[in-house]
C-alpha positions as CSV (number, residue, x, y, z in Angstrom):
1,X,-20.3,21.5,14.1
2,X,-21.4,19.0,11.0
3,X,-22.4,21.8,8.8
4,X,-19.4,23.9,9.9
5,X,-17.7,20.9,8.4
6,X,-20.1,20.2,5.4
7,X,-19.5,23.8,4.2
8,X,-15.7,23.9,5.0
9,X,-15.3,20.7,3.0
10,X,-17.9,22.3,-0.2
11,X,-15.3,25.4,-0.1
12,X,-12.2,23.3,-0.8
13,X,-13.7,21.0,-3.7
14,X,-15.6,24.6,-5.7
15,X,-13.1,26.0,-8.1
16,X,-13.5,29.7,-9.5
17,X,-13.5,30.3,-13.6
18,X,-9.7,31.3,-13.1
19,X,-8.2,28.0,-11.3
20,X,-10.3,26.0,-13.9
21,X,-9.3,27.8,-17.1
22,X,-5.6,26.7,-15.6
23,X,-6.5,23.3,-14.8
24,X,-8.3,23.2,-18.0
25,X,-5.5,22.5,-20.6
26,X,-3.8,20.0,-18.7
27,X,-7.1,17.3,-18.1
28,X,-8.7,17.8,-21.2
29,X,-8.5,15.1,-24.2
30,X,-8.6,15.8,-28.0
31,X,-8.9,13.5,-30.6
32,X,-6.7,15.4,-32.8
33,X,-3.9,15.6,-29.9
34,X,-0.7,13.0,-30.7
35,X,1.5,11.8,-27.9
36,X,4.6,10.0,-28.0
37,X,4.6,6.2,-26.9
38,X,6.1,6.2,-23.3
39,X,9.9,5.2,-23.5
40,X,10.5,2.0,-22.2
41,X,13.2,1.8,-20.1
42,X,13.4,-2.3,-18.1
43,X,12.3,-5.2,-19.7
44,X,12.5,-9.2,-18.8
45,X,12.9,-11.2,-20.8
46,X,11.8,-9.1,-24.1
47,X,9.0,-8.2,-21.9
48,X,8.3,-4.5,-21.0
49,X,8.0,-4.0,-17.0
50,X,8.5,0.0,-16.9
51,X,8.3,2.7,-19.1
52,X,8.9,6.7,-18.1
53,X,5.7,8.4,-16.7
54,X,4.6,4.8,-15.0
55,X,5.3,3.2,-11.5
56,X,6.1,-1.0,-10.8
57,X,6.3,-2.9,-7.4
58,X,8.3,-5.7,-6.4
59,X,6.3,-7.8,-3.4
60,X,7.0,-11.0,-1.5
61,X,7.3,-12.0,1.9
62,X,9.8,-11.2,4.4
63,X,13.4,-13.0,3.7
64,X,12.3,-13.6,0.1
65,X,15.4,-11.6,-1.4
66,X,13.5,-8.7,-2.5
67,X,16.0,-5.8,-2.1
68,X,18.6,-8.6,-4.1
69,X,15.9,-8.5,-6.9
70,X,15.8,-4.7,-7.0
71,X,19.7,-5.1,-6.6
72,X,19.7,-6.3,-10.2
73,X,17.1,-4.0,-11.8
74,X,19.0,-0.7,-10.5
75,X,22.7,-2.8,-11.7
76,X,20.9,-3.1,-15.2
77,X,19.7,0.5,-15.0
78,X,23.5,1.7,-14.2
79,X,25.2,0.0,-17.0
80,X,21.7,0.1,-19.7
81,X,23.0,-3.4,-20.1
82,X,21.5,-6.9,-18.5
83,X,22.0,-8.4,-15.3
84,X,19.5,-11.0,-13.8
85,X,17.5,-11.1,-16.8
86,X,16.6,-7.7,-16.5
87,X,17.7,-5.3,-19.1
88,X,17.7,-1.4,-19.3
89,X,17.9,1.4,-21.7
90,X,17.3,4.8,-19.9
91,X,17.6,7.6,-22.3
92,X,20.8,10.1,-22.6
93,X,19.1,13.1,-20.2
94,X,17.7,10.6,-17.6
95,X,20.2,8.1,-16.5
96,X,20.7,8.9,-12.7
97,X,19.3,6.9,-10.2
98,X,17.8,8.1,-7.0
99,X,17.7,5.1,-4.4
100,X,15.3,5.9,-1.5
101,X,15.8,3.0,1.4
102,X,12.8,3.5,4.7
103,X,13.8,0.7,6.7
104,X,17.4,-0.2,7.1
105,X,20.4,1.3,8.5
106,X,23.0,3.3,7.4
107,X,25.8,0.0,7.4
108,X,22.9,-1.9,5.7
109,X,22.2,0.4,2.9
110,X,25.9,0.7,2.3
111,X,25.9,-2.9,1.5
112,X,23.3,-2.7,-0.8
113,X,24.7,0.2,-2.6
114,X,27.9,-1.7,-2.9
115,X,26.2,-4.9,-4.1
116,X,24.5,-2.8,-6.7
117,X,28.2,-1.6,-7.9
118,X,29.8,-5.0,-8.3
119,X,26.7,-6.0,-9.9
120,X,27.1,-3.4,-12.2
121,X,30.7,-4.2,-13.0
122,X,31.5,-0.7,-11.4
123,X,34.3,0.1,-9.1
124,X,33.4,0.2,-5.1
125,X,36.1,3.0,-4.0
126,X,34.5,6.2,-5.7
127,X,31.3,8.3,-5.2
128,X,28.9,8.3,-9.2
129,X,27.1,11.5,-9.7
130,X,24.6,8.9,-11.4
131,X,23.6,6.9,-8.1
132,X,22.1,8.8,-5.4
133,X,21.0,6.5,-2.6
134,X,19.7,8.1,0.4
135,X,18.7,6.6,3.9
136,X,15.4,7.7,5.6
137,X,14.7,5.3,7.9
138,X,14.7,7.9,10.8
139,X,12.1,10.5,9.3
140,X,8.4,10.6,9.3
141,X,6.5,9.8,6.6
142,X,5.3,13.1,6.1
143,X,9.3,14.4,5.7
144,X,10.1,11.4,3.8
145,X,7.6,12.5,1.2
146,X,8.6,15.8,1.3
147,X,12.6,15.2,0.8
148,X,11.9,12.9,-2.4
149,X,9.8,15.5,-3.8
150,X,12.4,17.8,-2.9
151,X,15.1,15.8,-4.5
152,X,13.2,15.3,-7.8
153,X,12.1,18.9,-8.4
154,X,16.0,19.6,-8.3
155,X,17.4,16.4,-10.1
156,X,15.6,16.7,-13.6
157,X,18.0,13.9,-14.5
158,X,16.2,11.1,-12.4
159,X,14.7,8.8,-14.7
160,X,14.7,5.8,-12.2
161,X,13.3,6.5,-8.6
162,X,13.5,3.3,-6.5
163,X,11.4,3.2,-2.8
164,X,12.2,0.7,-0.7
165,X,9.5,0.4,1.1
166,X,6.7,2.1,0.2
167,X,4.5,1.6,3.5
168,X,6.7,3.5,4.9
169,X,5.5,6.8,3.4
170,X,2.4,6.5,5.0
171,X,0.6,6.3,8.8
172,X,-1.6,3.8,8.7
173,X,-1.6,1.2,5.7
174,X,-5.2,0.1,5.7
175,X,-6.2,3.7,5.2
176,X,-8.4,3.7,2.1
177,X,-7.9,7.8,2.0
178,X,-3.8,7.6,2.7
179,X,-3.5,4.7,0.1
180,X,-5.0,6.7,-2.5
181,X,-3.4,9.9,-1.8
182,X,-0.1,8.0,-1.9
183,X,-0.7,6.5,-5.4
184,X,-1.8,9.5,-6.5
185,X,1.4,11.0,-5.2
186,X,3.6,8.2,-7.3
187,X,1.5,8.9,-10.4
188,X,2.0,12.6,-10.1
189,X,5.8,12.2,-9.9
190,X,6.0,9.5,-12.3
191,X,4.2,11.2,-14.4
192,X,5.1,15.3,-13.6
193,X,9.2,14.5,-13.4
194,X,9.0,12.0,-16.6
195,X,10.8,8.8,-14.6
196,X,9.7,5.5,-13.6
197,X,9.1,4.5,-10.0
198,X,9.7,1.3,-8.8
199,X,8.8,0.4,-5.1
200,X,8.5,-2.5,-2.6
201,X,5.8,-3.7,-0.6
202,X,5.3,-6.8,1.8
203,X,2.8,-9.6,1.4
204,X,0.8,-11.2,4.1
205,X,2.2,-13.8,5.9
206,X,-0.6,-15.9,5.9
207,X,-1.4,-15.7,1.9
208,X,-0.1,-14.2,-1.3
209,X,-1.8,-11.0,-0.8
210,X,0.0,-7.5,-0.9
211,X,-0.3,-5.8,2.5
212,X,-3.7,-3.6,3.5
213,X,-5.7,-1.6,1.4
214,X,-2.2,0.0,-0.3
215,X,-1.4,-3.2,-1.7
216,X,-4.8,-3.2,-3.5
217,X,-4.4,0.0,-4.6
218,X,-0.9,-0.7,-6.0
219,X,-2.2,-4.0,-7.7
220,X,-4.7,-1.8,-9.3
221,X,-2.7,1.1,-10.7
222,X,0.7,-0.5,-11.1
223,X,2.2,-1.2,-14.7
224,X,4.0,-4.2,-13.3
225,X,4.1,-6.1,-10.0
226,X,6.8,-8.6,-9.6
227,X,6.1,-11.0,-6.9
228,X,9.4,-12.7,-5.0
229,X,9.1,-16.1,-3.8
230,X,11.3,-18.5,-1.9
231,X,11.6,-21.9,-3.2
232,X,9.1,-24.5,-1.8
233,X,12.2,-27.4,-3.2
234,X,15.0,-25.1,-1.9
235,X,15.2,-22.8,0.7
236,X,18.3,-20.6,-0.6
237,X,16.5,-19.9,-4.1
238,X,14.0,-17.0,-4.9
239,X,11.6,-17.3,-7.6
240,X,10.7,-14.4,-9.9
241,X,7.2,-13.9,-11.7
242,X,4.9,-11.5,-12.9
243,X,1.6,-10.7,-10.5
244,X,0.4,-8.2,-12.8
245,X,1.9,-7.1,-15.8
246,X,0.3,-4.9,-18.8
247,X,2.9,-6.2,-21.3
248,X,3.0,-9.7,-22.4
249,X,3.8,-12.3,-19.6
250,X,7.6,-13.1,-19.3
251,X,8.9,-16.7,-18.6
252,X,9.4,-16.8,-14.5
253,X,12.9,-17.0,-13.6
254,X,15.0,-18.2,-10.2
255,X,17.8,-16.9,-8.8
256,X,20.3,-17.3,-5.8
257,X,22.7,-16.0,-3.7
258,X,26.7,-17.2,-4.8
259,X,29.9,-17.4,-2.8
260,X,30.4,-13.6,-3.5
261,X,27.2,-12.5,-1.9
262,X,25.5,-11.7,-5.3
263,X,22.2,-13.1,-7.0
264,X,22.6,-15.2,-10.0
265,X,20.1,-17.2,-12.1
266,X,19.6,-20.9,-11.8
267,X,20.0,-21.9,-15.1
268,X,17.2,-25.1,-15.6
269,X,15.2,-24.5,-12.3
270,X,11.9,-26.1,-12.6
271,X,9.6,-24.7,-11.3
272,X,6.2,-26.8,-9.4
273,X,3.1,-26.5,-10.6
274,X,0.9,-24.9,-8.5
275,X,-1.9,-27.3,-6.8
276,X,-5.0,-27.0,-8.8
277,X,-8.1,-26.2,-6.4
278,X,-10.5,-29.6,-6.7
279,X,-13.9,-27.9,-5.8
280,X,-13.3,-24.7,-7.2
281,X,-11.2,-23.5,-9.9
282,X,-11.0,-19.6,-9.1
283,X,-7.6,-19.7,-11.0
284,X,-9.3,-21.0,-13.7
285,X,-12.2,-18.7,-14.2
286,X,-11.6,-16.1,-16.8
287,X,-12.7,-12.1,-16.3
288,X,-15.9,-12.6,-18.2
289,X,-16.9,-15.5,-16.1
290,X,-16.4,-13.7,-12.8
291,X,-18.3,-10.7,-14.3
292,X,-21.4,-12.3,-15.5
293,X,-21.5,-14.5,-12.4
294,X,-21.1,-11.1,-10.3
295,X,-23.6,-9.1,-12.5
296,X,-26.5,-12.0,-12.0
297,X,-25.5,-12.6,-8.8
298,X,-25.3,-9.1,-7.1
299,X,-26.5,-6.6,-10.3
300,X,-26.6,-2.7,-9.1
301,X,-27.8,-3.6,-5.6
302,X,-25.7,-3.5,-2.5
303,X,-26.4,-7.1,-0.7
304,X,-26.8,-6.3,3.1
305,X,-25.6,-9.3,5.5
306,X,-23.0,-11.9,5.2
307,X,-25.8,-14.8,4.8
308,X,-27.1,-12.9,1.9
309,X,-23.9,-12.4,0.0
310,X,-23.1,-16.2,0.1
311,X,-26.5,-16.4,-1.5
312,X,-25.9,-14.3,-3.9
313,X,-22.3,-15.7,-5.0
314,X,-24.3,-18.7,-4.5
315,X,-26.9,-17.9,-7.4
316,X,-24.3,-15.6,-9.3
317,X,-21.8,-18.4,-10.0
318,X,-24.7,-21.3,-10.4
319,X,-26.0,-19.4,-13.5
320,X,-22.7,-19.8,-15.2
321,X,-22.5,-23.9,-14.2
322,X,-20.8,-23.3,-11.1
323,X,-22.7,-24.6,-8.1
324,X,-21.1,-25.2,-4.7
325,X,-21.8,-25.6,-1.1
326,X,-21.0,-22.9,1.7
327,X,-17.4,-23.7,2.3
328,X,-16.7,-22.9,-1.1
329,X,-18.5,-19.9,-1.5
330,X,-17.1,-18.5,1.6
331,X,-13.6,-19.2,0.3
332,X,-14.7,-17.7,-2.9
333,X,-16.3,-14.6,-1.2
334,X,-12.4,-14.4,0.6
335,X,-11.2,-14.4,-2.9
336,X,-12.9,-11.7,-4.4
337,X,-13.0,-9.2,-1.3
338,X,-8.9,-9.4,-1.9
339,X,-9.2,-9.0,-5.5
340,X,-11.7,-6.1,-5.0
341,X,-14.3,-7.9,-7.4
342,X,-16.8,-7.2,-4.6
343,X,-16.3,-4.1,-2.1
344,X,-17.5,-3.2,1.0
345,X,-20.3,-0.4,0.9
346,X,-21.6,0.7,4.0
347,X,-23.1,-2.3,6.0
348,X,-23.2,-4.5,2.9
349,X,-21.1,-5.6,-0.5
350,X,-21.4,-4.3,-4.0
351,X,-20.2,-6.1,-7.3
352,X,-17.4,-3.3,-8.0
353,X,-17.4,-3.6,-12.3
354,X,-13.7,-1.4,-12.4
355,X,-12.0,-4.5,-11.2
356,X,-8.6,-5.4,-12.6
357,X,-8.5,-9.4,-12.7
């Protein structure tokens, strides 16, 4: 049986000359080729967060007002104007917006749609051809993907696709293969249909890491990841910052929900400075410091056994001047695994030189 599976798998990966010839033109890059700069369509305070052919994400814990934040992005895109510090400019042939909700009932989705139109200053008593909202709560993950694919195939004017939320396009949020396939699908959709995708994923309840293996893949591949956090100073206020961004970082901002049930900027809001970790300044270490420490501690080998991993960390970080005790090294190990700076391989761990800091 194993031999049969191996043969079948091998058969799936081997191409004939005709198949490869058809693929060759699309995968080969030549120095003499010329490419247009991807059109920028979304900004926050002048920093680019979205271009055509790429995807981005909003993350946050439950009740952090993620959907209110998304509403502002869509409202800005509908009018090619500024809403809640978000600016948008969709090309004339890409002005249509497709909003996909996978979680809420039709009643609550209707409230979101109305809110977006009100934020954009548009009438709520007439439908629009440039704003299509679909509700996929009752569908299976596979059917949701099929529906989205069909709509993109038949709506070439779509310039912005919102998927709220991406977790419902998969069965197992912790499946590495399913996560990779889904991220590849987002990349294929955004590139193949020349649009920008903005999606939503929850953060873990216990920390600020995105949920599951899909969260790790999203952090590694997304153009921008926004983090929406409920303020510790005022529970009615939400803070928006860039967790990851390819362009220059933007000044974080805060918003509240006003008496009209719409998000509005909180002027003069003072952000609390995060408490520095006295025992190990993880956030202060540069990417190169981490790389040097991990190269010195792990090299190219896979370290077997948890105690040996801690010892490798102890040696590696001591080599750059950070000698710490076991408790700090245990916390460091968790930090590095979450950031995929070290990854599990078999029963051990190895340094991942391809991590994104």
